[in-house]
N, C-alpha and C positions, 0 to 999 in steps of 0.2 A: 792581243792588242799591241799596237806600236808602243815601244817604251822610249824613254828619253834618248838613249843612244841612237835609236832609229831616226828620230826626228832631228837630232842634232847633226846627223850626217848631211842633211840638206839645209835646214833652216839656220843653223848656227855657223857651220863652215862657210856658207855663202851669204851670210847675213848682210855684210856690207854691200855686196853686189845687188841684192834685192833692194836695199834701202837707197843706194845711189841711183838705181834705175826707176823705182816706183815711188820714192819719197820716204821720209823717215817714219811716217804712219801710213804707208801705202797699203792698199787692199790687195791681198793675194788670195782671192777666191773669185769664182765666176761673176762677171759683171752682168748687167741687165740692159741689153740693147733693144729687145723686143722688136727686132727687124729693122731698127733705125741705125744703120751703120755709119751715118753721118756724125753720130755722137763720138766724142773723144772717149778714151778709156776712163778718164777721170769723171766725165759726165755720166757714163754708163754705171760706174760704181755708185755715184750719188743717187742715180735713179733706183738702183737696188736698195740702197739704204733707206730712201724715202718710201719705197714700197713696203719695207719691213715696218717702218714707223707707222704708216697708214693702216696696215692690216693687223698690227699688234697693238694699236691704240696707244702708242708711246707719246707721252707729253711731259711737261714739266712735273717733276716729282715721281714719275714712274720708275720703279726699281727694276733694273735690267741686269741679267747675267749673260755675258757672252762667253760660251765654252769653246776653248781653242781660239782665242781672240786674235792670233797672229800679231801684227804690229799695231793693232789697236785702231784701225781705221773706223770701224763702226762705233766703237766707244767714243772716239773723238767726235764723230758726227752727232751723236745724240747727247753728248755733254753740252753741245751748243744750244740745245732746246731745253736744257735744265733737267734731263733725266738723271737718276741716281745710278751710277754705273759701277759694275764689277766685271773684271775679266780674269780668266784663268788660261794659262798656256804652259805647255810642257817643254818646248824648246827654249833653252836658256838664252840664246841670242835674242829671241823675240821678247821674252819677259824683261830682259835687261834694257832693251830699247824702249819698251813701253814705260817702264818705271822712270828711266832717264827723261822721257817726254812728259812726265807728270800724270800719267794715267793710273787709275786705281786697278792695278793688275798684279796678280800673285802667280809666282812660279810654282805650279803644282800639277799633279795628275788630276784631270777632271773627274775621273771615276771615283776619286776620294771625297768629292763634294757631298755634304749632307746638309740638312737644315741647320745643324749646329755650326757649320762653317761660316755662313754669312746670313743666316736666317732665310725667310721665304722671299720670293720675287713675284713681281707682276708679270714679267716676261722673261723667257729664256730664249737665247738664240744660239745656233751652232751652224757655222758656215765652213764646210770642208772637213771639220773634225770628225764627224761620224764615219768618214771613210777609213779611219784608223782604229776602229774599235775591235775588229776581229782579225786575227792573223790567219795565214794559210794553214798553219798547224791546228789552230782551234777549229777552223772550218772542217778540216779533214777528220777531226775527232768528233764532229757532229755538234759543236757547241755554239754555232752562229746564232741560231734562233734564241737560245737562252741568253746570249750576250746582249742582243738587241732588246729582249724583253726586260732584262735588268736595267739597261740604259733608259728605256722609256719610263720605267717605274721610278728611277732616280730623278728624272726630269719632272715627272708628275708630282713627286713628293716635295719639290721645290716651289710648286705653284698652287694657288687656290683654285677652286672650281671657277671656271670662266677665264683663268689665266691662259696666255697663249705661248706657244712654242714654235719658233721659226726654224725649220731644218732644211739645210741646203747641202746636197751631197751627190757625188757620182755614184752610180749603181751599174750593175751589169745589165746590158740591153738585150733585145730580142735575139741578136745573133751571137750571143756569148758562146764561146767554145766549150767543149766538154772538159771538166776538170781533169779527168784521167788522161787526156791527150796532151796536157802541158808537161813538158820536161823542165822542171824548175832548175834554174841556175846552170843550164847547159847551152844557152843560146850563144852563138858566135856573134858578138855585137859589132864586129868589124867588117861584116859583109854588107852588101848594098840593099838586099831585099830580105824581108822576113815573112814567115807564115803568120797567120792570126795567132796561133798558139805561142809563137816566139814573141810577138808584140806584147801579149799579156805577161809573159815571163819577164820581159824587160821592165815593164811598169812595176811588177812585184819587186824587182831588184832596186828600182829607183825609190820606191816607198816600202821598205821592208817592214814586216809586222802588220801588213794591211791586206785585207781581203774584203771586197765590196759586198753590200747587200744585193740580192737578185731582184731587180725591178723595184717599182714603187711599193709593191706589196711587201718587200723585204723590210720596209719601214712602217707601213700602215698596219700590217697585221700585228706586230708586237706592240704597237701603240694603242690598238683598238680597245683594250680594257680600260684605258684612262682618257683617251682623246677621241674627238671627231675631227675630220678634215674640213677646214674652212676654205682652203684654196690650194690647188696643186697645178703646176705647169712644168713642162719640159724646158730645160735650159741647154739642151745639147748644142744647138746652133750658136747660142750665145757663148758657150764655153769654147767652141772652135774659134770664134772671132776674138774672144778674150786672149787665147793663146797667141794668135797672130799679133795682137797689140802688145802683149808682154814681150814677145820676141823682139819686136822693133825697139822697145824700151831698153832691153838688155844690150842691144847692139849699138844704140845711140851713143855718140861720143860724150864722155864726161871725164875730165882729167883725173879726178880722184878715183873714179871707178876703174879707169884703164891703168892707173898706177897700181891699184890693188890687184887687177888681173896680172900685171907683171910680177907682183910680189909672190904670186902663186906658182910662178914658173919653176922654181926649184922643187916644189912639191910635185908638180906635174912630171918633171923629169925623173925624180927619184921614186915616185910611188905609182906602181902599176894599178893599184886599187883606185887611186884618185883619177888616173887616166881613164880607167874603165867606167868609173862613175860619170865623168863628164861625157864620155861617148854615149852611154845609155841616155843621159839627159838630152843629148843632141840628135838622137835618132828620129825624133818626131813621132814616137810611138803613141803618145797620148792623142794627138790629132788624128792619126790614122785609125785608132780604135773608135773614136767618136764618128768619124766618117763612115766606118763600116757598121755602125750601130752595135758594136760589141760593148761599147760603153754608152750609157745614158746619163742624164743629169736631171735631178728633180729639185724643185723648190716648193716646200710644203708648209702651210700654216696650219698648225694643230690648235684646238681649243680643249682644255681639260673639262671633262664632263662628270667625272666622279673620282673619289679617292680610292 
């Protein structure tokens, strides 16, 4: 599983850039366009949030836990309809921003949540965070299925029968490369073209400590003891569009943001690891993996059927 150091490499170091680009409580998980690309990224994020509200029956007084809540966009959205909200996030920059903005968010590892932490919930949500549950090393040791079974049991323990769990995550798609063909940490990131295996390696370096589930079954099978699937759909095309919109936001001029970019110049000059990180981030590997269907993305609504 990705640990705090892994997540801080991205979400804390570049925290201000994200917030200057997407807003102080900006949503940094796949939006929901459903083919209507006339929507702005903000409208598509609201559409996603309302989809969750509708399918999870969230209303005034509903107690909701958002695991891996990012900068608190969904919590902020459902606060406005009177839900009782709790958020947990491991990246320190994100938790600090949430707390500063008055959101009920705790800085902690989501795997440590039990019924004793906050009590039970009517609804649990996880948008993007399930991508970080299993590491490459844990997969290689044959632990991935056990990790996701433990995770689904954890979520089930937090819900009553009939409670709902919204899970949104990238997974490996039908064209995923063979694990044994990937040469981890050996890709020359400064060349112009990459093999499929190298693209996977680049993403593993951008998100250290993370290895995705294989297809929707990588989530549904470990959940089947406790949950039934109420709704499932692919967000692959939506994710590709979301990345395009985010990139435009990151590049759009904002004085504070560009002053912050400038403040990173000494680090860029002095630190090869920082230059390499930014190069990996700018290769476009994520988009290419979605285009090639090496990556997929699913949005699943589960309902708890038994303890």
